[in-house]
N, C-alpha and C positions, 0 to 999 in steps of 0.2 A: 172454227179454228182453222188456220191455214195448215196445209199439209207439211210444210217445211219447218214448222215450229217444234222446237225440242224443249222438253221440260227441264228446268234447272236441276243441277245435281242435288241429290237428296243428302241431308246431313246424316252421318252415321258416327257412332262412337269409335270406330276403328280408324277414322281419318285422323292425321296428326294435326295438332293445333300449333301454330307458330306465332305467339304474341311478339310484339315488337321488342320487348325487353329480354327475351330469352337469348338471342345471339350475343348480347352484351354480357350476360352472365356466363355464357359458355366461354367467351374469350377471356374473361377475368380469371378463370381457372388457370389459363396458360401463364398469365402474368404472375399469379400467386405461386405457381409451380417454379417459375424462373427465380422469383424472389426467395423462395424457400431453398432452392438449390444453391443460390449465391450465398445465403446466410449460413447454411450448413458448411459450405466450402470455406467461408471466412472464419467461422468458429473453429473448424478443423485445422486450418493453417495457424491460427492464433494459439491453439492448444499445442500444436507441434512445436512452434517457436518457443513457447514457454517451457516445455519439457527439455528442449535442446539447450536453452540458456541455463536451466537448472543443472543439467548434466555437465555443461561446461564449467559452471561455478564449482560444482563438486570436484571435478577433475583438477581445477586450479588449486583448490584448497588442499587436495591430497598431495600436490606437487610442492607446495610451499613448506619450507622447514618450520618446525615448531617455533613459536615466538619466544624469545628470551629477552631478558632485560639487557640493556646496552652496557651497563656497568653495575658494580656491586652497590653503588650509592643509591641507585634508583629502585632497589628491591623493596618490597613492602615492609620487610622487617626493619631495614635501615631507616625507612621513612617514619615508621612508628617510633623507633628509638629517638630519632631527631625531634619529633613532635613532643615526646615526653620530656626530653631535655629542655626544649624551649618553654614548655609549660612550667617546669620546675624553676627555670630562670625567672619567669614572670612572677611566680609565687614568691620567690626569694626577694625579688626587687620590690614588690608591693606589700608583701607580708599580709597578715590577717588584720592589721590595723586596729589592734586592741589597745595599744598604748599610743601616746602622743608621739613618741620618738619613731615608732614604726610608721605612723601616718605621715610624719614629715619626711621620712626617708622615701616613702612611696611617692609623695608629691615631687620630690627632687628627681627620683628615677623617671617619673612620668614626664616631667619637663625636659629632662635630658634626652629622653627618647623622642619627644616631639621636635626638638631642635635638630636632631641628626637624621 
């Protein structure tokens, strides 16, 4: 053996192993961390905007005067009375059609209503 020959370095368990795929895995953590940070920021901003809009809507509703009907004719009681009156008029016009005279009167009232 020549005198300037050195033996190769021996393998030991304390030396670090650097496979080719480890640096890629190490870098991917940075990307995931950035993505997670951006996602948390976007969710936080969205939540804040939603709460702000809800607060603004609540403030707007508190500032609005209570809704009232524009006139007395549009109140629910008046509408119900008018509907009852119309139903009674239809019943009077058509009748229960138990006799021939009532049936003929109902046909005449129906034809008159269709013409107008």
